C-alpha atoms as one frame of an Amber mdcrd trajectory, in Angstrom:
protein
  41.786 173.062 145.070  41.486 169.396 144.975  40.932 167.042 147.954  42.391
 163.607 147.252  41.741 160.612 149.367  44.812 158.495 149.818  43.230 155.291
 150.919  39.983 153.936 152.308  41.050 150.373 153.123  38.529 147.979 154.593
  38.562 144.231 154.945  36.353 141.387 156.121  38.499 139.148 158.273  39.495
 135.888 156.644  37.202 132.972 156.910  39.757 130.288 155.871  38.895 127.585
 153.367  39.103 124.224 154.793  37.631 120.622 154.660  37.349 118.377 157.704
  37.860 114.697 157.605  37.035 112.124 160.545  39.557 109.382 160.860  38.449
 106.003 160.816  35.257 106.284 158.910  34.069 107.988 155.441  32.403 111.066
 157.026  33.274 114.282 155.143  31.892 117.846 155.461  32.764 121.065 153.771
  33.311 123.651 156.694  33.406 126.740 154.614  33.313 127.782 151.196  36.176
 128.911 148.990  35.468 132.305 146.897  37.346 132.221 143.325  39.462 135.389
 143.148  40.954 136.544 139.863  44.496 136.733 140.065  46.456 139.538 138.590
  49.744 139.517 137.280  52.006 142.037 139.020  55.650 143.135 138.373  58.103
 143.148 141.618  60.286 146.366 142.135  64.007 145.821 143.552  65.199 148.017
 146.202  67.999 150.534 145.067  69.708 150.404 148.356  69.589 148.702 151.809
  67.809 150.560 154.744  69.652 152.435 157.057  70.219 151.050 160.581  70.242
 153.221 163.626  72.832 152.560 166.531  70.158 151.130 168.750  69.307 148.470
 166.406  66.004 149.962 164.964  65.605 149.749 161.291  64.774 152.693 159.006
  62.955 151.085 156.134  63.163 153.656 153.310  62.287 151.408 150.481  59.531
 153.509 149.226  61.887 156.712 149.118  64.581 154.831 147.291  62.342 153.707
 144.608  60.263 156.816 143.962  59.895 157.698 140.213  61.856 160.836 140.068
  63.915 163.385 141.954  60.895 165.700 141.973  59.063 163.262 143.888  61.882
 162.801 146.180  61.666 166.380 146.827  58.027 166.250 147.566  58.614 163.607
 149.882  61.194 165.682 151.917  58.970 168.379 152.156  56.175 166.311 153.387
  58.533 164.563 155.865  59.191 168.213 157.220  55.661 169.528 157.246  54.462
 166.118 158.761  56.486 167.059 162.031  54.587 170.010 163.084  51.976 169.730
 165.813  49.172 171.042 163.442  48.667 170.848 159.708  49.367 173.861 157.544
  49.640 174.509 153.742  53.159 174.575 152.247  54.560 175.208 148.903  56.517
 172.742 146.846  58.485 175.322 144.735  57.608 173.982 141.577  54.603 172.471
 139.748  53.737 168.941 140.428  51.258 166.622 139.085  48.630 165.145 141.457
  49.978 161.635 140.698  53.330 162.873 141.855  52.106 164.217 145.106  49.991
 161.065 145.760  53.099 158.773 145.148  55.160 161.022 147.493  52.577 161.162
 150.270  51.732 157.446 150.026  55.591 156.749 150.022  56.232 158.623 153.274
  53.358 157.174 155.118  54.495 153.551 154.204  58.274 154.405 155.241  56.860
 155.827 158.612  54.584 153.753 160.434  55.131 155.767 163.505  53.593 158.887
 161.788  50.072 157.962 162.744  48.317 161.301 162.833  48.108 161.800 159.090
  44.601 161.371 157.794  44.242 159.636 154.334  43.589 162.712 152.330  45.314
 165.947 151.281  44.482 169.185 149.516  46.485 169.455 146.003  46.581 173.043
 145.196  47.777 174.564 141.782  48.213 178.303 141.468  50.052 180.166 138.635
  52.320 177.056 137.877  53.222 176.436 141.433  51.918 173.480 143.420  51.064
 173.473 147.211  49.975 170.955 149.480  47.856 170.766 152.757  48.100 167.626
 154.784  45.158 166.558 157.119  45.754 165.318 160.780  43.416 162.975 162.778
  44.813 164.999 166.126  46.701 167.659 166.515  48.545 170.050 169.160  48.474
 168.962 172.654  46.619 165.942 172.179  48.945 164.859 169.340  52.090 165.543
 171.403  50.676 163.190 174.118  49.722 160.519 171.837  53.076 160.298 170.358
  54.634 159.681 173.809  51.924 157.247 174.534  52.494 155.139 171.278  56.327
 155.434 171.878  56.261 154.068 175.569  53.863 151.381 174.273  56.051 150.089
 171.428  59.138 150.449 173.764  57.604 148.188 176.206  56.369 145.646 173.629
  59.993 145.645 172.346  61.379 145.144 175.741  59.267 141.816 176.498  60.543
 140.291 173.361  62.431 137.096 173.950  66.221 137.494 174.608  68.782 136.225
 172.131  65.723 135.239 169.746  66.482 135.023 166.177  64.385 136.982 163.341
  61.977 134.238 162.898  61.075 134.084 166.701  60.952 137.868 166.813  58.644
 137.931 163.951  56.340 135.385 165.501  56.386 137.439 168.918  54.935 140.505
 167.082  52.593 138.506 165.157  51.380 136.885 168.335  51.252 140.047 170.131
  49.098 141.631 167.667  46.761 138.749 167.337  46.105 138.467 171.100  45.862
 142.218 171.745  44.212 143.719 168.811  40.790 142.711 167.251  39.455 143.811
 163.885  37.519 146.962 164.052  34.133 145.629 162.485  32.221 148.774 164.064
  34.034 151.218 161.595  32.400 150.024 158.456  29.149 148.872 157.147  27.863
 145.975 155.154  28.744 147.634 151.946  32.593 147.997 153.068  32.307 151.792
 153.524  33.422 153.462 156.435  30.556 154.441 158.695  31.991 155.435 161.898
  35.335 156.331 162.590  37.917 157.144 165.580  40.415 158.136 163.158  42.911
 155.558 164.642  41.723 152.444 162.969  43.952 152.653 160.001  47.028 153.566
 162.301  49.755 151.806 164.339  48.194 153.797 167.261  44.837 152.187 166.913
  46.275 148.774 166.872  48.506 149.048 169.694  46.892 151.714 171.972  43.133
 151.290 171.103  43.412 147.535 170.600  41.317 147.418 167.371  42.110 148.390
 163.877  41.461 147.568 160.176  44.008 146.037 157.957  46.093 148.968 157.407
  46.270 149.466 161.184  47.560 145.799 161.691  50.220 146.056 158.908  51.579
 149.516 160.079  51.718 148.286 163.605  53.547 145.101 162.385  56.105 147.174
 160.350  56.734 149.535 163.377  57.601 146.772 165.857  59.612 144.856 163.186
  61.643 147.870 162.572  62.237 148.487 166.494  63.322 144.817 166.765  65.752
 145.354 163.629  63.738 143.430 160.992  63.041 145.084 157.702  59.634 145.066
 156.743  57.396 147.031 154.181  53.491 147.606 153.430  51.891 146.155 150.402
  48.581 147.162 148.950  46.109 145.541 146.807  42.755 143.518 147.109  41.357
 140.211 148.642  38.100 138.925 147.570  37.334 142.131 145.771  37.975 144.408
 148.764  40.782 146.718 149.609  43.513 145.319 151.605  46.847 146.013 152.918
  49.585 143.535 154.271  53.378 143.140 154.683  56.518 141.949 153.261  59.178
 140.971 155.864  62.835 140.072 155.406  63.740 136.921 157.443  67.351 135.274
 157.124  67.897 137.486 154.087  64.891 136.299 152.197  61.503 138.287 151.859
  58.168 136.834 152.685  54.587 137.942 152.572  53.030 138.292 155.755  49.319
 139.146 156.664  48.805 139.512 160.246  45.232 140.545 159.765  44.307 137.198
 158.314  46.486 135.402 160.794  44.261 136.962 163.747  41.536 134.331 163.421
  38.700 134.054 165.810  38.088 131.064 168.147  35.904 129.115 165.637  38.743
 129.232 163.029  41.784 128.474 165.084  42.683 125.697 162.860  43.571 128.238
 160.433  45.852 130.138 162.603  48.982 131.616 160.947  48.108 130.551 157.484
  49.465 133.900 155.987  52.533 133.753 157.888  55.532 134.111 155.519  54.265
 132.961 152.077  55.810 133.312 148.534  54.240 135.571 146.166  52.696 132.589
 144.213  51.112 131.549 147.586  49.945 134.891 148.666  48.302 135.480 145.034
  45.979 132.573 145.561  43.644 134.887 147.511  45.383 138.312 147.143  45.871
 140.601 144.192  48.769 142.982 144.413  48.025 146.387 143.102  49.880 148.208
 140.116  52.732 150.323 140.554  52.970 154.128 140.334  55.640 153.463 137.942
  53.497 151.428 135.658  50.507 154.121 135.012  50.483 157.497 133.356  49.134
 160.820 134.811  46.019 160.488 132.713  45.491 156.999 134.092  45.863 158.106
 137.702  43.578 161.127 137.208  40.889 158.889 135.900  41.063 156.430 138.823
  40.790 156.665 142.728  43.148 153.802 143.494  46.173 153.601 145.416  49.356
 152.018 143.746  52.288 150.432 145.084  55.917 151.803 144.976  57.883 148.854
 146.094  57.012 145.013 146.672  60.056 142.794 146.990  60.248 139.249 145.292
  59.033 136.562 147.569  60.171 133.291 146.441  61.657 131.394 149.347  59.553
 128.781 151.502  62.411 128.329 154.363  60.725 130.498 156.647  57.117 129.654
 156.150  55.599 129.378 159.504  54.544 125.683 159.288  58.009 124.884 157.756
  59.673 126.174 160.878  57.105 124.918 163.464  55.381 121.799 162.401  56.349
 117.921 161.900  56.759 117.337 158.128  54.911 114.030 157.062  56.596 112.540
 154.180  56.420 109.130 152.487  56.941 106.501 153.607  55.426 108.016 157.006
  57.744 109.067 159.836  55.637 107.640 162.229  57.770 108.094 165.398  57.976
 111.877 164.722  54.386 112.117 163.872  53.278 110.292 167.035  55.696 112.271
 169.103  54.214 115.601 167.781  50.593 114.402 168.633  51.851 113.269 172.155
  53.430 116.724 172.620  50.104 118.410 171.792  48.253 116.243 174.021  50.568
 116.667 176.795  49.795 120.455 176.493  46.284 119.613 176.057  46.316 121.806
 172.640  43.217 121.948 170.647  45.026 121.366 167.141  48.167 119.825 166.013
  49.329 120.905 162.565  51.354 118.904 160.129  52.846 119.862 156.898  52.314
 117.266 154.035  55.420 116.860 152.183  54.111 115.052 149.163  53.419 115.989
 145.511  49.955 114.279 146.025  48.539 116.361 148.781  44.956 115.125 148.747
  45.895 111.443 148.135  48.107 111.636 151.098  45.717 113.401 153.301  42.994
 110.778 152.387  45.550 107.905 153.136  46.322 109.515 156.440  42.927 110.109
 157.843  41.481 106.620 156.512  44.092 104.227 157.391  46.686 105.643 159.974
  45.515 108.535 162.136  43.355 106.738 164.635  46.329 104.417 165.410  48.644
 107.404 165.494  46.404 109.276 168.036  45.895 105.967 170.168  49.628 105.580
 170.448  50.337 109.254 171.011  47.786 109.024 174.189  49.965 106.333 175.626
  53.190 108.411 175.043  51.943 111.689 176.347  52.323 113.011 179.932  48.752
 114.247 180.326  46.138 112.798 182.548  43.690 113.455 179.624  43.512 111.339
 176.432  42.455 112.801 172.971  39.499 110.810 171.008  41.465 108.925 168.201
  38.264 109.672 166.180  39.520 113.009 165.604  38.634 115.604 162.946  41.206
 116.807 160.512  41.001 120.230 158.589  42.468 120.288 155.119  44.379 123.533
 154.678  45.615 122.785 151.045  46.469 126.381 150.237  49.423 125.999 152.402
  49.899 122.278 152.044  48.992 121.562 155.733  46.572 119.654 157.774  45.263
 120.584 161.394  44.416 117.582 163.619  41.454 118.589 165.876  42.113 117.071
 169.416  39.008 116.233 171.387  39.569 115.404 175.199  35.665 115.116 175.987
């Protein structure tokens, strides 16, 4: 008998890379350091069929199942699906001999297609006897406790969904889910030590239950909660596994307007000190996400012997993400082009000042990002903020000598508005 850990995923929350300028002078200060991350080339896999849609609008994303490597693995997946619905775990036979890799692929696929199944622990028993394979799953809770927890999570998810904006499009619903998780869930720092290993565990930190009920989770919990809520609101969403800054990590891909995007809610959930970097990981292309994320290999790319020699988790399906249309900043921010569209820029600043916002974001639509940002901060921003103060409907005025955070990885600047 072999006990196999499926996933042990921890992450230090993002400290965004940024520079700050002060308009009207030559002051320059590096706010944070940017770590260099080796980028790995990955191959994306295309889905075989579209996910099923239930009559109530909820999406059943079965991309992992549709892209499993063989009919044997699909058979294992189906048996896992049946076994996982009992109120306590038990050993079950597959009816044939299967490799450890096939079992791991099936379990990983099932968990990633079913974020609502929060009670499966990230390990299993793989038992081979007389040419016949059996599996035993592990639960983080069982029996009456599990039955009650299922009802609690379902009711919570339905309450969140029912509060979503009415008649909203996919992007607005996605933004609602992202904002809900960022406001109501915090990263579970207490569950792991300085070396990145889990030190204490409620069992829920890697699940949608942890994110939505306990209000704290690791990256896996964030991504599963995001997928669960997306699916309930009719948005296709899958999980992606990999690393960031040499730490295991999990995030999502989401389909908006018919195009796939990378979405990392964990890294969107910044603390008050880093609010200038809010939503920097909201609907990115593969090229953009790979600047500081590494996408793991696929099960289909490795042999049984390679799997046996490693203790890694591999992807089954990762869609191709090339569109920038529904990037968060492209959808929500004023774009600064050349020549400068000063009326729109001043109006955006005035709206932010009217709302007494701490930041106003701008997308730099220029091939020379650094040169454009330098020109704006040194020659124009002071006047733009001064004009915006006169145009705003607020009793407060922003200091024209304001800070500007340079978010070059997404081509954005965040103007910091100081009202003191």
